[in-house]
C-alpha positions in Angstrom: -35.1 15.3 0.7 -32.0 17.1 -0.6 -31.9 19.4 2.5 -32.2 16.3 4.8 -29.3 14.6 2.9 -27.1 17.7 3.3 -27.9 17.9 7.1 -27.2 14.2 7.5 -24.0 14.6 5.5 -22.7 17.5 7.6 -23.1 15.3 10.7 -21.3 12.4 9.0 -18.6 14.7 7.7 -17.9 16.0 11.2 -17.5 12.4 12.4 -15.3 11.6 9.4 -13.1 14.7 10.0 -12.7 13.7 13.6 -11.7 10.2 12.6 -9.3 11.6 10.1 -7.4 13.3 12.9 -6.7 9.9 14.6 -3.5 8.2 13.4 -4.1 4.9 11.5 -3.0 1.6 13.1 0.4 0.7 11.9 -0.8 -2.6 10.3 -3.4 -0.7 8.2 -0.5 0.9 6.2 0.0 -2.5 4.5 -3.6 -2.8 3.4 -4.8 -2.5 -0.2 -6.5 -4.9 -2.5 -9.9 -6.2 -3.4 -10.6 -7.4 0.2 -10.9 -3.8 1.5 -14.3 -2.4 2.1 -13.7 0.6 -0.1 -11.8 0.8 -3.4 -9.1 3.5 -3.5 -8.1 3.8 -7.1 -5.4 6.1 -8.5 -4.4 6.7 -12.1 -0.7 6.5 -13.0 0.1 8.2 -16.2 2.5 6.5 -18.6 4.0 9.7 -19.9 4.8 11.0 -16.4 8.3 9.5 -16.5 9.3 12.2 -19.0 8.8 15.9 -18.3 7.0 15.4 -15.0 9.8 13.1 -13.8 7.2 11.0 -11.8 8.0 7.3 -11.5 6.3 4.2 -10.0 8.8 4.4 -7.2 7.4 7.8 -6.2 4.1 6.0 -5.3 6.1 4.1 -2.7 8.2 6.9 -1.3 5.2 9.2 -0.9 3.4 6.5 1.0 0.5 6.5 -1.5 1.0 2.9 -2.7 0.2 1.6 0.8 -3.0 3.5 0.8 -4.4 2.4 -2.6 -6.2 -0.8 -3.6 -5.9 -0.2 -7.4 -3.6 1.5 -9.8 -5.0 2.2 -13.2 -2.2 2.5 -15.8 -3.1 5.1 -18.4 -3.3 4.4 -21.3 -3.4 1.6 -23.9 -4.9 2.4 -27.2 -7.2 0.8 -29.8 -6.0 0.9 -33.5 -7.8 1.1 -36.8 -7.6 -2.7 -37.1 -9.6 -3.1 -34.0 -6.8 -4.3 -31.8 -5.2 -3.2 -28.5 -1.7 -1.7 -28.8 0.8 0.1 -26.6 0.9 3.9 -27.3 4.5 4.0 -25.9 6.4 0.7 -25.7 9.5 2.6 -24.6 7.8 3.9 -21.4 5.8 0.7 -20.9 8.4 -2.1 -21.0 11.6 -1.0 -22.9 13.1 1.9 -21.0 16.0 0.7 -18.7 15.1 2.1 -15.3 18.1 3.3 -13.3 18.6 2.3 -9.6 17.5 5.7 -8.3 14.2 5.4 -10.0 13.6 1.7 -9.2 11.1 0.5 -6.5 13.6 -1.9 -5.0 16.7 0.1 -5.8 18.0 -2.3 -8.4 18.7 -1.0 -11.9 17.3 -2.8 -14.9 19.9 -5.1 -16.5 21.0 -4.6 -20.0 18.8 -6.5 -22.4 16.2 -7.7 -19.9 12.9 -8.5 -21.5 10.6 -6.6 -19.1 11.8 -3.1 -18.1 10.1 0.3 -17.9 6.9 1.1 -16.0 5.5 -2.4 -16.3 8.4 -4.0 -14.5 8.2 -1.3 -11.8 4.5 -2.0 -11.3 5.4 -5.6 -10.9 8.0 -4.7 -8.2 5.5 -2.4 -6.5 2.9 -5.1 -6.3 5.4 -7.5 -4.8 6.2 -4.9 -2.1 2.5 -4.2 -1.4 0.7 -7.6 -1.6 -3.0 -7.1 -2.5 -2.4 -4.0 -4.6 -3.9 -4.5 -8.0 -2.9 -2.9 -11.3 -5.3 -2.5 -14.2 -4.5 -1.4 -17.8 -6.8 1.5 -18.8 -7.8 1.5 -22.4 -8.6 4.7 -24.4 -8.7 8.0 -22.6 -9.4 11.3 -24.3 -6.8 10.9 -27.0 -7.0 7.1 -27.5 -10.8 6.5 -28.0 -11.0 7.3 -31.7 -11.5 3.7 -33.1 -13.5 2.1 -30.3 -16.8 2.5 -32.2 -15.4 0.8 -35.3 -13.8 -2.0 -33.3 -17.0 -3.0 -31.5 -19.4 -2.6 -34.4 -19.8 -6.4 -35.1 -19.7 -9.6 -33.0 -16.5 -10.6 -34.8 -15.0 -7.2 -34.1 -15.9 -7.3 -30.4 -14.4 -10.8 -30.0 -11.2 -9.7 -31.8 -10.7 -6.6 -29.7 -11.3 -8.5 -26.5 -8.9 -11.3 -27.5 -6.2 -8.8 -28.5 -6.5 -6.8 -25.2 -6.3 -10.0 -23.1 -3.3 -11.3 -25.1 -1.3 -8.1 -24.9 -2.0 -6.9 -21.4 -3.1 -9.9 -19.4 -1.2 -12.8 -21.0 1.6 -10.4 -21.4 2.6 -11.1 -25.0 4.4 -7.9 -25.6 5.8 -7.2 -29.1 9.5 -7.9 -29.4 9.7 -10.0 -26.2 9.4 -13.7 -25.4 5.8 -15.0 -24.9 4.3 -14.1 -21.6 7.0 -11.5 -20.7 4.4 -9.1 -19.3 2.3 -11.7 -17.5 1.4 -10.9 -13.9 1.7 -7.1 -14.3 -2.0 -6.4 -14.7 -4.9 -7.9 -12.8 -7.6 -6.6 -15.1 -8.8 -4.1 -17.7 -10.3 -0.6 -17.2 -12.3 0.7 -20.2 -12.0 4.5 -20.7 -13.9 5.0 -24.0 -14.7 8.7 -24.1 -17.5 8.6 -25.2 -19.8 6.0 -26.7 -22.6 7.7 -28.6 -21.5 11.3 -27.9 -18.6 13.7 -28.6 -15.2 13.3 -27.2 -11.9 14.3 -28.8 -12.2 15.8 -32.3 -12.1 13.1 -34.9 -13.5 10.3 -32.8 -15.8 7.9 -34.5 -19.3 8.1 -33.0 -22.4 6.1 -33.8 -25.9 5.8 -32.2 -25.2 2.1 -32.1 -22.3 2.7 -29.7 -24.7 2.5 -26.7 -25.7 -1.1 -27.4 -22.3 -2.1 -28.7 -20.6 -1.0 -25.6 -22.9 -3.3 -23.5 -22.2 -6.2 -25.9 -18.4 -5.5 -25.8 -18.3 -5.4 -22.0 -20.2 -8.8 -22.0 -17.8 -10.3 -24.5 -14.7 -9.0 -22.8 -16.0 -10.3 -19.4 -16.7 -13.7 -21.0 -13.2 -14.0 -22.4 -11.6 -12.7 -19.2 -13.5 -15.4 -17.3 -12.0 -18.0 -19.6 -8.6 -16.5 -19.0 -8.9 -15.9 -15.2 -12.2 -15.4 -13.3 -10.4 -13.3 -10.7 -9.4 -10.7 -13.3 -11.2 -7.4 -12.8 -13.2 -5.4 -15.4 -13.9 -1.7 -14.7 -15.0 1.3 -16.7 -14.7 5.1 -16.5 -18.2 6.7 -17.0 -19.2 10.3 -17.6 -20.8 12.8 -15.3 -23.3 14.5 -17.7 -26.8 12.8 -17.8 -27.0 13.4 -21.5 -23.8 11.5 -22.1 -24.9 8.7 -19.8 -28.1 8.3 -21.7 -26.5 8.5 -25.1 -23.9 5.9 -24.5 -24.7 3.5 -21.6 -27.2 0.9 -20.8 -26.4 1.4 -17.1 -28.1 -1.6 -15.5 -26.8 -4.1 -18.0 -23.3 -2.7 -18.1 -22.8 -2.8 -14.4 -23.8 -6.5 -14.3 -20.5 -7.3 -16.0 -18.3 -4.7 -14.2 -16.3 -5.3 -11.0 -17.0 -1.6 -10.4 -17.1 1.7 -12.4 -15.4 4.9 -11.7 -17.6 7.9 -12.4 -16.4 11.3 -13.5 -16.4 13.7 -10.5 -14.4 16.5 -12.2 -14.3 18.7 -15.3 -17.8 19.7 -14.4 -16.8 23.2 -15.4 -13.6 24.6 -16.9 -11.9 27.4 -18.8 -13.5 26.2 -22.1 -16.4 28.3 -20.7 -16.3 32.0 -20.3 -17.9 31.9 -16.8 -16.0 30.5 -13.8 -17.4 27.5 -11.9 -16.5 24.5 -9.9 -14.3 21.7 -11.2 -15.8 19.0 -9.0 -18.3 20.3 -6.5 -19.9 17.7 -4.2 -23.4 19.2 -4.1 -25.2 21.5 -6.5 -25.3 25.2 -5.8 -28.8 26.9 -5.9 -27.0 30.1 -6.9 -25.3 28.5 -9.9 -26.5 30.5 -13.0 -25.8 27.7 -15.5 -28.8 26.0 -17.2 -27.5 22.6 -16.1 -26.3 22.4 -12.5 -23.7 19.6 -12.2 -22.4 18.0 -9.0 -20.9 14.8 -7.8 -24.1 14.1 -5.9 -26.2 14.7 -9.0 -24.1 12.3 -11.0 -24.3 9.6 -8.3 -28.1 10.0 -8.2 -28.3 9.7 -12.0 -26.5 6.4 -12.0 -28.5 5.0 -9.0 -31.8 6.0 -10.7 -30.6 4.1 -13.8 -30.0 0.9 -12.0 -26.3 1.1 -10.9 -25.6 -0.7 -7.6 -24.3 1.8 -5.0 -21.5 -0.6 -4.0 -20.1 -0.6 -7.6 -20.0 3.2 -7.9 -16.5 4.6 -7.3 -16.4 8.4 -7.3 -13.7 10.3 -9.3 -11.7 12.9 -7.4 -9.4 15.4 -9.1 -5.8 16.1 -8.0 -5.7 19.2 -10.2 -7.7 22.4 -10.7 -9.3 24.3 -13.5 -8.3 28.0 -13.8 -9.5 31.1 -15.6 -7.8 34.5 -16.0 -9.2 38.0 -16.4 -12.0 37.2 -14.0 -14.3 39.9 -12.8 -17.6 39.9 -11.0 -19.2 37.0 -9.4 -19.0 36.1 -5.7 -15.3 36.3 -4.8 -14.7 35.4 -8.5 -17.2 32.5 -8.5 -19.5 32.6 -11.5 -17.6 35.7 -12.7 -16.7 36.3 -16.3 -13.3 35.5 -17.7 -11.2 36.4 -20.7 -9.7 32.9 -21.0 -7.8 30.0 -19.4 -5.2 30.9 -16.7 -1.6 30.0 -17.4 -0.6 26.5 -16.2 2.7 24.6 -16.0 1.6 21.8 -18.3 -1.4 23.2 -20.1 -3.4 26.4 -20.1 -6.3 26.4 -17.6 -5.1 23.4 -15.5 -2.7 23.1 -12.6 -1.6 20.3 -10.3 -2.7 20.3 -6.6 0.9 20.3 -5.5 1.4 23.6 -7.4 -2.0 25.1 -6.5 -1.5 24.7 -2.8 1.4 27.2 -2.9 -0.2 29.6 -5.3 -0.8 33.1 -3.8 -4.3 34.5 -3.4 -7.3 34.1 -1.1 -9.0 30.7 -0.6 -12.7 30.3 -0.1 -14.4 27.2 1.3 -18.1 26.5 0.8 -19.2 23.6 3.0 -22.7 23.7 1.4 -21.3 22.6 -2.0 -18.1 20.9 -0.7 -15.8 23.2 -2.6 -12.7 25.4 -2.3 -11.5 28.0 -4.8 -8.6 30.5 -5.1 -9.1 34.0 -6.3 -6.5 36.8 -6.5 -8.6 39.4 -8.2 -7.6 38.1 -11.6 -7.1 34.4 -11.7 -9.7 32.0 -10.4 -8.9 28.3 -9.6 -11.3 25.6 -8.6 -9.7 22.5 -7.1 -9.8 20.0 -4.3 -7.8 20.1 -1.1 -7.6 17.7 1.9 -10.7 19.2 3.5 -12.9 18.9 0.4 -11.5 15.4 -0.4 -12.4 14.4 3.2 -15.9 15.6 2.7 -16.2 13.6 -0.5 -14.9 10.5 1.4 -17.5 11.0 4.1 -20.2 11.3 1.4 -19.1 8.0 -0.1 -19.4 6.3 3.2 -22.8 7.8 4.0 -24.2 6.8 0.6 -22.7 3.2 0.8 -20.7 3.7 -2.4 -17.8 1.7 -3.6 -15.0 4.1 -3.0 -12.9 6.8 -4.6 -10.7 7.2 -7.7 -8.1 9.9 -8.2 -6.9 11.4 -11.5 -4.0 11.5 -11.3 -1.4 10.4 -8.7 1.5 12.5 -10.1 -0.6 15.6 -9.3 -0.8 15.0 -5.6 2.1 16.4 -3.5 5.2 14.6 -2.4 3.4 13.5 0.9 0.4 12.1 -0.9 -1.8 14.5 1.0 -5.0 14.0 -1.1 -4.4 10.2 -1.3 -4.0 10.1 2.5 -7.1 12.2 3.2 -9.2 9.6 1.2 -7.5 6.7 2.9 -8.2 8.0 6.4 -12.0 7.8 5.8 -12.3 5.0 3.2 -10.8 1.9 4.8 
C-alpha cells in the first residue's frame, strides 16, 4: 500500500510541479480567507520586530499576505492565575509604528490606543479582505500553566472567558474597552504538550488528555456565544506517543475548525546522529528506532478519527543543523559533535540564509527531502521543490492545507509561501 501511495504521489507531484510553472491568474492574488478550498496558514512571531527587523508590512511587500488565508500571531501566554495575558504589550499594541514600517505608510499618532503589531494586522486585513488572524496561545515557552488552568470546570470556564475578553473582545489592559476588537478572528491553541514533556518546568498531568478535550469544548461554547464565525484551531504534535498521551483526537477535532499538525523537528541537533527535519515519507534506510515522517503523522491522526479535511500540515521555513559530521550517506545519518552555528540559535537557520550557504545539496524524491553537506556541517531543511511536493501530497490526500513556521524565515520574495500557494488554491 505504501509503495502504491508513493507511485501515485509521484504522478501527482509531477502534475503539481507542472501547474506550479503556470502563472496564477491576476485575480487569484487577492484570494485568502476561509472560503478557499485549502487553508494556507503562516505564523507571525511577535518578537520579530526586534532583532529580526521583520514587520507585518513585510508580509505585504513580499506578496505573502495575498497568498495566505490565515496568520497565526505567536504568542499569548497563560499565567499562574489561569488567565490569558500578553507576553509583550509593547510589541502587541503599545509600540508606535513609524511610517516606513506601516502597512499603509501612515505612522501611528502619538497616544493612539491601538498601535504595534495588532494595529498593523488590522490594517493588513483591511488591505486583504478575507485574510484571517488568530491569536496563538502557548508555544514552547508559554505552556507552563495550561495544565493548572484547565484542571477544573471553573478553571476551564475562567480561562476561556479571559482569552475571549482579551483577544476577541479586545479589552486590552490600559486601553478603552474594545480597543483591540476586530484584530483577531479566532484562537489557536498551542499547548506543548498535554500529558507529555515540553519545556523544562511545564506542569504535566495524566488528566491533561481529558482536560484538553473539555477545555476545547468549553472554549468553543463560549466562542459561539461571542461569535459563531470565530475560528478555533490547535497545533498538535507529530510523535504518536505524544498524540496518545495528550489528545482524544476524534472528540477534539469535533470542536476545531481545523488543526495544524507538526511536520518538522522530526530530528534535530539535540541528537548525535543527523536526520531529516521534516521528511515527507519515511526512509527504509533510517537507522532510528522510530521512523518519523509527515506521512506517518498524517496517517496516525487519520487512524485516530481526525477528518482529512481538518488536517493542516506544518511546513518549516528553517533548517536543523549539525557540525562535526562524519560518515553516513553524504552526511545523512552520520555522527555529529554538536549543533551547527546559527544566526539566532545554535543548530537552526532560516531558509533565507540556508539558501545562500555554501556546500553541496542533495535531493531525495523518495522521502521528499533536501539537505546540505559541506563535509563538516549538515543542514536539513525545505526548499521550493520539497514544499511543492508536500503541497501535492496535501492535495492527493484531500487534507485541509498547509501551515508554515514561521513567515519571517522565508526569503524576501516569499518563495516558500509562493510554492505552497501555487498548488494549494
